[in-house]
C-alpha positions as a Markdown table, in Angstrom:
| # | Residue | x | y | z |
|---|---|---|---|---|
| 1 | Met | 13.0 | -19.6 | -42.1 |
| 2 | Ser | 9.3 | -20.0 | -42.5 |
| 3 | Ala | 6.6 | -18.7 | -40.2 |
| 4 | Thr | 4.7 | -21.9 | -40.7 |
| 5 | Asn | 5.3 | -24.3 | -37.8 |
| 6 | Ser | 3.6 | -26.7 | -35.4 |
| 7 | Leu | 4.6 | -24.8 | -32.3 |
| 8 | Pro | 2.0 | -22.4 | -30.8 |
| 9 | Gly | 4.4 | -19.5 | -30.6 |
| 10 | Pro | 7.2 | -18.0 | -28.6 |
| 11 | Thr | 7.1 | -18.3 | -24.8 |
| 12 | Arg | 6.2 | -15.1 | -23.0 |
| 13 | Asp | 7.2 | -15.8 | -19.4 |
| 14 | His | 9.8 | -13.0 | -19.4 |
| 15 | Leu | 7.0 | -10.4 | -20.0 |
| 16 | Asp | 6.3 | -10.7 | -16.3 |
| 17 | Trp | 9.6 | -9.1 | -15.5 |
| 18 | Pro | 9.4 | -5.5 | -14.1 |
| 19 | Phe | 11.0 | -4.0 | -17.3 |
| 20 | Phe | 7.6 | -4.1 | -19.1 |
| 21 | Glu | 4.3 | -2.3 | -18.9 |
| 22 | Glu | 0.9 | -3.5 | -20.0 |
| 23 | Arg | 1.3 | -1.8 | -23.4 |
| 24 | His | 4.3 | -4.0 | -24.0 |
| 25 | His | 2.3 | -7.1 | -23.3 |
| 26 | Arg | -0.4 | -6.0 | -25.8 |
| 27 | Phe | 2.2 | -5.1 | -28.4 |
| 28 | Ala | 4.0 | -8.4 | -28.1 |
| 29 | Ala | 0.7 | -10.2 | -28.6 |
| 30 | Glu | 0.0 | -8.0 | -31.6 |
| 31 | Val | 3.3 | -8.8 | -33.3 |
| 32 | Asp | 2.8 | -12.5 | -32.6 |
| 33 | Ala | -0.7 | -12.4 | -34.2 |
| 34 | Phe | 0.7 | -10.6 | -37.2 |
| 35 | Ala | 3.5 | -13.3 | -37.6 |
| 36 | Lys | 0.8 | -16.0 | -37.6 |
| 37 | Ser | -1.4 | -14.2 | -40.1 |
| 38 | Gly | -1.7 | -14.8 | -43.8 |
| 39 | Ala | 0.1 | -11.5 | -44.5 |
| 40 | Met | 3.4 | -13.1 | -43.4 |
| 41 | Thr | 2.9 | -16.9 | -43.9 |
| 42 | Ser | 2.0 | -16.4 | -47.6 |
| 43 | Ile | 5.4 | -14.7 | -48.3 |
| 44 | Asp | 7.5 | -16.6 | -50.9 |
| 45 | His | 11.0 | -16.6 | -49.6 |
| 46 | Ala | 12.4 | -17.9 | -52.9 |
| 47 | Asp | 12.5 | -14.3 | -54.2 |
| 48 | Ile | 14.2 | -12.4 | -51.4 |
| 49 | Asp | 13.8 | -8.9 | -52.9 |
| 50 | Ser | 10.1 | -9.4 | -53.4 |
| 51 | Ala | 9.7 | -11.0 | -50.1 |
| 52 | Cys | 11.3 | -8.1 | -48.3 |
| 53 | Arg | 9.2 | -5.6 | -50.0 |
| 54 | Lys | 6.0 | -7.5 | -49.2 |
| 55 | Leu | 7.0 | -8.0 | -45.6 |
| 56 | Val | 7.8 | -4.3 | -45.2 |
| 57 | Lys | 4.5 | -3.3 | -46.8 |
| 58 | Ser | 2.6 | -5.8 | -44.6 |
| 59 | Leu | 4.3 | -4.6 | -41.4 |
| 60 | Gly | 3.5 | -1.0 | -42.4 |
| 61 | Glu | -0.2 | -1.8 | -43.1 |
| 62 | Ala | -0.4 | -3.5 | -39.7 |
| 63 | Gly | 1.0 | -0.4 | -38.0 |
| 64 | Leu | 4.0 | -2.2 | -36.6 |
| 65 | Leu | 6.7 | -0.1 | -38.2 |
| 66 | Thr | 5.7 | 2.8 | -35.9 |
| 67 | Ala | 7.7 | 1.0 | -33.2 |
| 68 | Ala | 10.8 | 1.1 | -35.4 |
| 69 | Thr | 10.5 | 4.7 | -36.7 |
| 70 | Gly | 8.5 | 6.5 | -34.0 |
| 71 | Ala | 5.0 | 7.7 | -34.3 |
| 72 | Ser | 5.7 | 11.4 | -34.9 |
| 73 | Asp | 7.7 | 13.1 | -37.6 |
| 74 | Thr | 8.4 | 16.2 | -35.4 |
| 75 | Glu | 9.8 | 14.2 | -32.5 |
| 76 | Pro | 10.1 | 10.5 | -33.5 |
| 77 | Leu | 10.7 | 9.0 | -30.1 |
| 78 | Ile | 11.4 | 5.2 | -30.2 |
| 79 | Asp | 10.6 | 2.9 | -27.4 |
| 80 | Ser | 13.5 | 0.4 | -27.3 |
| 81 | Arg | 11.6 | -2.2 | -25.4 |
| 82 | Met | 9.0 | -2.3 | -28.2 |
| 83 | Val | 11.7 | -2.6 | -30.8 |
| 84 | Cys | 13.3 | -5.4 | -28.9 |
| 85 | Leu | 10.0 | -7.3 | -28.4 |
| 86 | Ala | 9.1 | -6.9 | -32.1 |
| 87 | Arg | 12.5 | -8.3 | -33.2 |
| 88 | Glu | 12.5 | -11.1 | -30.7 |
| 89 | Thr | 9.0 | -12.2 | -31.7 |
| 90 | Leu | 9.6 | -11.8 | -35.5 |
| 91 | Ala | 12.9 | -13.6 | -35.3 |
| 92 | Trp | 11.3 | -16.6 | -33.5 |
| 93 | His | 8.9 | -16.9 | -36.5 |
| 94 | Asp | 10.9 | -15.8 | -39.5 |
| 95 | Gly | 14.4 | -14.3 | -39.8 |
| 96 | Leu | 13.6 | -12.3 | -42.9 |
| 97 | Ala | 10.7 | -10.7 | -41.2 |
| 98 | Asp | 12.9 | -9.6 | -38.4 |
| 99 | Phe | 15.4 | -8.2 | -40.9 |
| 100 | Ala | 12.7 | -6.3 | -42.8 |
| 101 | Phe | 11.4 | -4.7 | -39.6 |
| 102 | Ala | 14.8 | -3.8 | -38.2 |
| 103 | Met | 16.1 | -2.1 | -41.3 |
| 104 | Gln | 13.2 | 0.3 | -41.4 |
| 105 | Gly | 14.3 | 1.6 | -38.0 |
| 106 | Leu | 18.1 | 1.4 | -38.5 |
| 107 | Gly | 17.9 | 3.0 | -41.9 |
| 108 | Thr | 16.0 | 6.0 | -40.7 |
| 109 | Gly | 17.1 | 6.3 | -37.1 |
| 110 | Ala | 19.7 | 9.0 | -38.0 |
| 111 | Ile | 17.0 | 11.0 | -39.9 |
| 112 | Gly | 14.8 | 11.0 | -36.8 |
| 113 | Leu | 17.7 | 12.0 | -34.6 |
| 114 | Ser | 19.3 | 14.7 | -36.7 |
| 115 | Gly | 17.2 | 15.3 | -39.9 |
| 116 | Ser | 15.5 | 18.6 | -40.6 |
| 117 | Pro | 11.8 | 18.8 | -40.1 |
| 118 | Glu | 11.4 | 18.9 | -43.9 |
| 119 | Leu | 13.5 | 15.8 | -44.3 |
| 120 | Arg | 11.7 | 13.9 | -41.6 |
| 121 | Ser | 8.4 | 14.7 | -43.2 |
| 122 | Ala | 9.6 | 13.6 | -46.6 |
| 123 | Val | 11.0 | 10.3 | -45.5 |
| 124 | Leu | 9.6 | 8.9 | -42.3 |
| 125 | Pro | 5.9 | 8.6 | -43.3 |
| 126 | Lys | 6.8 | 6.6 | -46.4 |
| 127 | Val | 9.1 | 4.3 | -44.4 |
| 128 | Arg | 6.6 | 3.9 | -41.6 |
| 129 | Ser | 3.8 | 3.0 | -44.0 |
| 130 | Gly | 6.0 | 0.4 | -45.8 |
| 131 | Asp | 6.0 | 2.2 | -49.1 |
| 132 | Trp | 9.7 | 2.9 | -48.9 |
| 133 | Leu | 12.5 | 0.6 | -47.8 |
| 134 | Ala | 15.4 | 2.1 | -45.9 |
| 135 | Ala | 19.2 | 1.3 | -45.6 |
| 136 | Phe | 22.1 | 2.3 | -43.3 |
| 137 | Ala | 25.3 | 2.7 | -45.3 |
| 138 | Leu | 28.4 | 2.9 | -43.0 |
| 139 | Ser | 30.7 | 0.0 | -43.7 |
| 140 | Glu | 33.3 | -0.1 | -46.5 |
| 141 | Lys | 35.7 | -2.8 | -47.8 |
| 142 | Asp | 38.5 | -1.5 | -45.6 |
| 143 | Ala | 36.4 | 0.3 | -42.9 |
| 144 | Gly | 34.1 | -2.1 | -41.1 |
| 145 | Ser | 34.9 | -2.1 | -37.4 |
| 146 | Asp | 37.5 | 0.6 | -38.0 |
| 147 | Val | 35.1 | 3.4 | -39.1 |
| 148 | Ala | 38.0 | 6.0 | -39.0 |
| 149 | Ala | 39.5 | 4.3 | -42.0 |
| 150 | Met | 36.5 | 5.3 | -44.2 |
| 151 | Ser | 37.4 | 6.6 | -47.6 |
| 152 | Cys | 34.0 | 7.4 | -49.2 |
| 153 | Ala | 34.1 | 11.2 | -49.5 |
| 154 | Ala | 31.7 | 14.1 | -49.8 |
| 155 | Arg | 32.8 | 17.6 | -50.9 |
| 156 | Leu | 30.8 | 20.8 | -50.8 |
| 157 | Asp | 30.0 | 22.3 | -54.2 |
| 158 | Gly | 27.9 | 25.4 | -53.7 |
| 159 | Asp | 24.6 | 24.3 | -52.1 |
| 160 | His | 25.2 | 20.7 | -53.0 |
| 161 | Tyr | 27.5 | 17.9 | -51.9 |
| 162 | Met | 29.3 | 15.6 | -54.4 |
| 163 | Leu | 29.7 | 12.0 | -53.1 |
| 164 | Asp | 32.3 | 9.6 | -54.4 |
| 165 | Gly | 33.3 | 6.1 | -53.2 |
| 166 | Glu | 31.7 | 2.8 | -52.2 |
| 167 | Lys | 29.9 | 1.2 | -49.3 |
| 168 | Thr | 29.6 | -2.5 | -48.9 |
| 169 | Trp | 27.7 | -5.1 | -46.8 |
| 170 | Ile | 24.7 | -2.7 | -47.0 |
| 171 | Ser | 21.5 | -4.4 | -45.9 |
| 172 | Asn | 18.6 | -3.6 | -48.3 |
| 173 | Gly | 21.2 | -2.5 | -50.8 |
| 174 | Gly | 19.8 | -2.8 | -54.2 |
| 175 | Ile | 16.1 | -2.5 | -53.1 |
| 176 | Ala | 16.1 | 0.4 | -50.7 |
| 177 | Asp | 14.5 | 3.7 | -51.7 |
| 178 | Val | 16.4 | 5.8 | -49.2 |
| 179 | Tyr | 19.9 | 5.4 | -47.8 |
| 180 | Thr | 21.5 | 7.0 | -44.7 |
| 181 | Val | 25.1 | 7.4 | -45.9 |
| 182 | Phe | 28.3 | 8.3 | -44.0 |
| 183 | Ala | 31.1 | 10.0 | -45.9 |
| 184 | Arg | 34.4 | 11.8 | -45.1 |
| 185 | Thr | 34.0 | 15.6 | -45.3 |
| 186 | Gly | 37.4 | 16.4 | -43.8 |
| 187 | Glu | 36.7 | 18.7 | -40.9 |
| 188 | Ala | 39.2 | 16.9 | -38.8 |
| 189 | Pro | 41.2 | 13.6 | -38.8 |
| 190 | Gly | 39.6 | 10.3 | -38.1 |
| 191 | Thr | 36.0 | 10.0 | -37.0 |
| 192 | Arg | 35.7 | 13.7 | -36.4 |
| 193 | Gly | 35.8 | 14.4 | -40.2 |
| 194 | Ile | 32.7 | 12.3 | -41.1 |
| 195 | Ser | 29.3 | 13.6 | -42.0 |
| 196 | Ala | 25.9 | 11.9 | -42.6 |
| 197 | Phe | 23.7 | 12.3 | -45.6 |
| 198 | Val | 20.4 | 11.1 | -47.1 |
| 199 | Val | 20.6 | 9.6 | -50.6 |
| 200 | Phe | 17.7 | 8.5 | -52.6 |
| 201 | Ala | 17.9 | 5.5 | -55.0 |
| 202 | Asp | 17.2 | 7.7 | -58.0 |
| 203 | Asp | 19.9 | 10.3 | -57.3 |
| 204 | Pro | 22.2 | 10.7 | -60.4 |
| 205 | Gly | 25.6 | 9.1 | -59.7 |
| 206 | Phe | 24.2 | 6.5 | -57.3 |
| 207 | Ser | 24.4 | 2.8 | -58.5 |
| 208 | Ile | 24.5 | -0.7 | -57.2 |
| 209 | Ala | 28.1 | -2.1 | -57.8 |
| 210 | Glu | 27.4 | -5.7 | -56.7 |
| 211 | Arg | 24.8 | -7.8 | -55.0 |
| 212 | Ile | 26.1 | -10.0 | -52.2 |
| 213 | Glu | 24.9 | -13.5 | -51.5 |
| 214 | Val | 25.2 | -14.7 | -47.9 |
| 215 | Ile | 24.5 | -18.0 | -46.0 |
| 216 | Ala | 21.1 | -16.7 | -44.6 |
| 217 | Pro | 19.6 | -15.0 | -47.7 |
| 218 | His | 19.0 | -11.3 | -47.2 |
| 219 | Pro | 19.3 | -8.4 | -49.7 |
| 220 | Leu | 22.8 | -7.1 | -49.4 |
| 221 | Ala | 24.9 | -5.0 | -51.8 |
| 222 | Thr | 27.9 | -2.9 | -52.5 |
| 223 | Ile | 26.7 | 0.6 | -53.5 |
| 224 | Arg | 28.7 | 3.2 | -55.5 |
| 225 | Phe | 28.8 | 7.0 | -55.7 |
| 226 | Asp | 30.2 | 8.6 | -58.8 |
| 227 | Asn | 29.9 | 12.4 | -58.5 |
| 228 | Cys | 26.6 | 11.8 | -56.8 |
| 229 | Arg | 25.2 | 15.3 | -56.4 |
| 230 | Ile | 22.8 | 15.8 | -53.5 |
| 231 | Pro | 21.4 | 19.0 | -51.9 |
| 232 | Ala | 23.2 | 20.2 | -48.8 |
| 233 | Ser | 19.8 | 20.2 | -47.1 |
| 234 | Arg | 20.1 | 16.4 | -47.0 |
| 235 | Arg | 23.1 | 16.5 | -44.6 |
| 236 | Leu | 22.1 | 15.2 | -41.2 |
| 237 | Gly | 23.4 | 17.4 | -38.3 |
| 238 | Val | 26.4 | 19.7 | -38.7 |
| 239 | Pro | 29.5 | 18.9 | -40.7 |
| 240 | Gly | 31.8 | 16.4 | -39.0 |
| 241 | Glu | 29.0 | 15.1 | -36.7 |
| 242 | Gly | 28.4 | 11.9 | -38.7 |
| 243 | Phe | 30.2 | 9.5 | -36.5 |
| 244 | Lys | 28.4 | 10.7 | -33.4 |
| 245 | Ile | 25.1 | 10.4 | -35.3 |
| 246 | Ala | 26.0 | 6.8 | -36.4 |
| 247 | Met | 26.9 | 5.8 | -32.8 |
| 248 | Arg | 23.7 | 7.3 | -31.4 |
| 249 | Thr | 21.7 | 5.4 | -34.0 |
| 250 | Leu | 23.5 | 2.1 | -33.2 |
| 251 | Asp | 23.0 | 2.7 | -29.4 |
| 252 | Ile | 19.2 | 2.7 | -30.1 |
| 253 | Phe | 19.2 | -0.4 | -32.2 |
| 254 | Arg | 22.2 | -2.5 | -30.9 |
| 255 | Ala | 20.1 | -3.9 | -28.1 |
| 256 | Ser | 17.5 | -5.0 | -30.7 |
| 257 | Val | 20.2 | -7.1 | -32.4 |
| 258 | Ala | 20.5 | -8.9 | -29.0 |
| 259 | Ala | 16.7 | -9.3 | -29.0 |
| 260 | Ala | 16.8 | -10.9 | -32.5 |
| 261 | Gly | 19.4 | -13.3 | -31.2 |
| 262 | Leu | 17.0 | -14.1 | -28.3 |
| 263 | Gly | 14.2 | -14.9 | -30.8 |
| 264 | Phe | 16.4 | -17.3 | -32.7 |
| 265 | Ala | 17.6 | -18.9 | -29.5 |
| 266 | Arg | 14.1 | -19.3 | -28.0 |
| 267 | Arg | 12.9 | -21.0 | -31.2 |
| 268 | Ala | 15.9 | -23.4 | -31.0 |
| 269 | Leu | 15.0 | -24.2 | -27.4 |
| 270 | Asp | 11.3 | -24.6 | -28.1 |
| 271 | Glu | 12.1 | -26.9 | -31.0 |
| 272 | Ser | 14.6 | -28.9 | -29.0 |
| 273 | Leu | 12.0 | -29.4 | -26.2 |
| 274 | Ala | 9.4 | -30.7 | -28.6 |
| 275 | His | 11.9 | -32.9 | -30.3 |
| 276 | Ala | 13.4 | -34.3 | -27.1 |
| 277 | Arg | 9.9 | -35.2 | -25.8 |
| 278 | Ser | 8.9 | -37.1 | -28.9 |
| 279 | Arg | 12.2 | -38.7 | -30.0 |
| 280 | Pro | 12.5 | -42.4 | -28.9 |
| 281 | Met | 15.9 | -43.2 | -27.6 |
| 282 | Phe | 17.2 | -46.3 | -25.8 |
| 283 | Gly | 13.8 | -47.5 | -24.8 |
| 284 | Ala | 12.7 | -44.1 | -23.5 |
| 285 | Ala | 12.5 | -40.5 | -24.8 |
| 286 | Leu | 15.5 | -38.4 | -25.6 |
| 287 | Ala | 14.2 | -36.0 | -22.9 |
| 288 | Asp | 14.7 | -38.7 | -20.3 |
| 289 | Leu | 18.4 | -38.8 | -20.7 |
| 290 | Gln | 20.4 | -36.8 | -18.2 |
| 291 | Leu | 22.8 | -35.4 | -20.8 |
| 292 | Thr | 19.8 | -34.1 | -22.7 |
| 293 | Gln | 18.4 | -32.5 | -19.6 |
| 294 | Ala | 21.7 | -30.9 | -18.9 |
| 295 | Ala | 21.9 | -29.4 | -22.4 |
| 296 | Leu | 18.3 | -28.0 | -22.1 |
| 297 | Gly | 19.1 | -26.6 | -18.7 |
| 298 | Asp | 22.2 | -24.8 | -20.1 |
| 299 | Met | 20.2 | -23.5 | -23.0 |
| 300 | Ala | 17.4 | -22.1 | -20.9 |
| 301 | Thr | 19.7 | -20.5 | -18.4 |
| 302 | Gly | 21.8 | -18.8 | -21.1 |
| 303 | Ile | 18.7 | -17.4 | -22.8 |
| 304 | Asp | 17.4 | -15.9 | -19.5 |
| 305 | Ala | 20.7 | -14.3 | -18.7 |
| 306 | Ala | 21.0 | -12.8 | -22.1 |
| 307 | Ala | 17.4 | -11.6 | -22.0 |
| 308 | Leu | 18.0 | -9.8 | -18.7 |
| 309 | Leu | 20.9 | -7.9 | -20.2 |
| 310 | Thr | 18.9 | -7.1 | -23.3 |
| 311 | Tyr | 15.9 | -5.7 | -21.6 |
| 312 | Arg | 18.0 | -4.0 | -18.9 |
| 313 | Ala | 19.6 | -2.0 | -21.7 |
| 314 | Ala | 16.3 | -1.1 | -23.3 |
| 315 | Trp | 14.7 | -0.2 | -20.0 |
| 316 | Arg | 17.6 | 2.0 | -19.0 |
| 317 | Arg | 17.2 | 4.0 | -22.2 |
| 318 | Asp | 13.4 | 4.2 | -22.1 |
| 319 | Val | 12.8 | 4.8 | -18.5 |
| 320 | Gln | 16.0 | 6.1 | -16.9 |
| 321 | Arg | 16.9 | 8.1 | -20.1 |
| 322 | Leu | 20.5 | 7.2 | -19.5 |
| 323 | Pro | 23.3 | 6.4 | -22.0 |
| 324 | Thr | 23.3 | 2.7 | -22.9 |
| 325 | Thr | 26.5 | 2.3 | -24.8 |
| 326 | Arg | 28.0 | -0.2 | -22.3 |
| 327 | Glu | 24.8 | -1.9 | -21.6 |
| 328 | Ala | 23.8 | -2.4 | -25.2 |
| 329 | Ala | 27.3 | -3.7 | -26.0 |
| 330 | Met | 27.0 | -6.2 | -23.2 |
| 331 | Ala | 23.6 | -7.3 | -24.3 |
| 332 | Lys | 24.6 | -7.6 | -28.0 |
| 333 | Met | 27.7 | -9.6 | -27.2 |
| 334 | Thr | 26.1 | -11.9 | -24.7 |
| 335 | Ala | 22.8 | -12.6 | -26.5 |
| 336 | Thr | 24.4 | -13.3 | -29.9 |
| 337 | Glu | 27.1 | -15.5 | -28.5 |
| 338 | Thr | 24.6 | -17.4 | -26.3 |
| 339 | Ala | 22.2 | -17.8 | -29.3 |
| 340 | Gln | 25.0 | -19.3 | -31.3 |
| 341 | Ser | 25.7 | -21.8 | -28.5 |
| 342 | Val | 22.0 | -22.6 | -28.0 |
| 343 | Ile | 21.4 | -23.2 | -31.7 |
| 344 | Asp | 24.5 | -25.4 | -31.9 |
| 345 | Arg | 23.2 | -27.5 | -29.0 |
| 346 | Ala | 19.9 | -27.8 | -30.8 |
| 347 | Val | 21.6 | -29.1 | -33.9 |
| 348 | Gln | 23.4 | -31.7 | -31.8 |
| 349 | Leu | 20.1 | -32.8 | -30.2 |
| 350 | Phe | 18.5 | -33.2 | -33.6 |
| 351 | Gly | 21.4 | -35.3 | -34.7 |
| 352 | Gly | 21.6 | -36.0 | -38.5 |
| 353 | Arg | 18.2 | -34.3 | -39.0 |
| 354 | Gly | 19.7 | -31.1 | -37.5 |
| 355 | Val | 22.0 | -30.5 | -40.5 |
| 356 | Lys | 19.5 | -31.4 | -43.2 |
| 357 | Ser | 18.9 | -28.5 | -45.5 |
| 358 | Gly | 15.5 | -27.0 | -44.9 |
| 359 | Glu | 15.2 | -28.1 | -41.3 |
| 360 | Ile | 14.5 | -25.4 | -38.7 |
| 361 | Thr | 17.7 | -26.0 | -36.9 |
| 362 | Glu | 19.8 | -25.7 | -40.1 |
| 363 | Lys | 18.0 | -22.4 | -40.9 |
| 364 | Leu | 18.6 | -21.1 | -37.4 |
| 365 | Tyr | 22.2 | -22.0 | -37.7 |
| 366 | Arg | 22.6 | -19.9 | -40.8 |
| 367 | Glu | 20.6 | -17.0 | -39.4 |
| 368 | Ile | 22.5 | -16.6 | -36.2 |
| 369 | Arg | 26.0 | -16.5 | -37.6 |
| 370 | Ala | 25.9 | -13.0 | -39.0 |
| 371 | Leu | 24.5 | -11.4 | -35.8 |
| 372 | Arg | 27.9 | -12.0 | -34.1 |
| 373 | Ile | 29.4 | -9.7 | -36.7 |
| 374 | Tyr | 27.0 | -7.0 | -37.9 |
| 375 | Glu | 26.4 | -3.7 | -35.9 |
| 376 | Gly | 29.8 | -4.4 | -34.2 |
| 377 | Ala | 31.4 | -7.8 | -34.0 |
| 378 | Thr | 31.7 | -9.5 | -30.6 |
| 379 | Glu | 35.3 | -8.4 | -30.3 |
| 380 | Val | 34.3 | -4.8 | -30.8 |
| 381 | Gln | 31.6 | -5.1 | -28.2 |
| 382 | Lys | 34.3 | -6.2 | -25.7 |
| 383 | Leu | 36.4 | -3.2 | -26.5 |
| 384 | Ile | 33.4 | -0.9 | -26.1 |
| 385 | Val | 32.6 | -2.3 | -22.7 |
| 386 | Ala | 36.2 | -1.9 | -21.5 |
| 387 | Arg | 36.4 | 1.6 | -22.9 |
| 388 | Glu | 33.3 | 2.6 | -21.0 |
| 389 | Leu | 34.5 | 1.0 | -17.8 |
| 390 | Leu | 37.8 | 2.9 | -18.1 |
| 391 | Lys | 36.0 | 6.2 | -18.5 |
| 392 | Thr | 34.1 | 5.8 | -15.3 |
| 393 | Asn | 36.3 | 3.8 | -13.0 |
C-alpha cells in the first residue's frame, strides 16, 4: 500500500474522546506528518527487505520508535495509546510502515519487561534508533495457537544455553538483528516449562531455514537453531517464566493490532466516501443510492464501536494500570473482524475496480486478512474473553 494518495489524511474526530490527552493529539499529528513526508513516500515497496530497513531507520530518525520501545532503558514504560495511535495512522497510509513500527515494539517488549539492565542497554537504543530490526519468535509449525505444544528446546550447558529447533511465521525473519525467542527448558509440563531468550542474527548455530511469501508482502521466515550457543545472561526472567513474559508482551501490543485494523478500515471508509460521491450511477451519484448510504452507515458505526473497545483497552492499561487481557482480546477480535467487513464492503462499492490489482481496496483486502490470525486468531480471542469471564464471575 502506498503512502501516496489524493486524500488529505485519516479522520481525527475520535481524538476528542476522553481517552486522550493533548500529548496524544500532538503525537498523532506528528505521525501523520511523517507518513506524508518524503522519508516514507520515497520507499520502494518492490524490495520488501530493503523497504522495511529504510522505514525502520526513518521511523527511528524521526523519534517515533520511542513510542514502541519506551524512552528509557532502565524503565522502558510504553504508552499503549501512543502505540495504538501510531499504528492506526501508519496503517491508514501504508501497511508496511505499520508493520515496521509494530515489530520494533513487539520484538523488544519482553526485553523491556524482563531483560537485565545490561541487555536492555545493549539492545533497546539500537532498536529505538532504527539501526537494528527486532523480531518475536514464538510460533512453530505445530505450536501456533497452542503454545504448550512448543518443541524448540534450550538446555543449560554451564553458563550457556544450547538452542535446538525451529520457529516459523516469524515477522522480520531473515532481516532482523535481534530475536526474542521462546524455547522449552523443561521446568514443568506445558507452558510452565518455557523460557525466553535473546538471540542475535550472528550467533553461531542460528540460520534462516526458509523465507515465506504471503498475500500482503512482509518479511517472514522460518528460523532454525542447531546447537545455537548463547550466554545464560541472555535469558529473560527466571527459567520457566517464558510463557508469562510472552503473554505480558502480547497484552501490551494486542490492542495495537486492533488499532492497525482500525487504520485499514478507516482508509477503506474514506476511499469509499470519495468514490461514492464522484461515481455516476443511474443519473445520480453512487452516494445518492439508499443501499450505498446503508453500507456507509454500517461501516462507520462498526469502526466507531471497534475504536471504542480499542482505546478503552489502551486507556485502562495506561491510566488505570489494570490488566487488559480481556479488554485487549475484545478489541483485537472486534476491530479486525470489523475491518475485514468494512474493507469487503469497500470492494463491493468499487465494483470491478475494487478487485483490480494495485487498487487501494485490493491492497487493503490483502493487508487485513492476516490481522485476524496473528497475535492470536479470532477464535483464540473468544476463548480468552470467556476464560477471563469465568475467572471473575
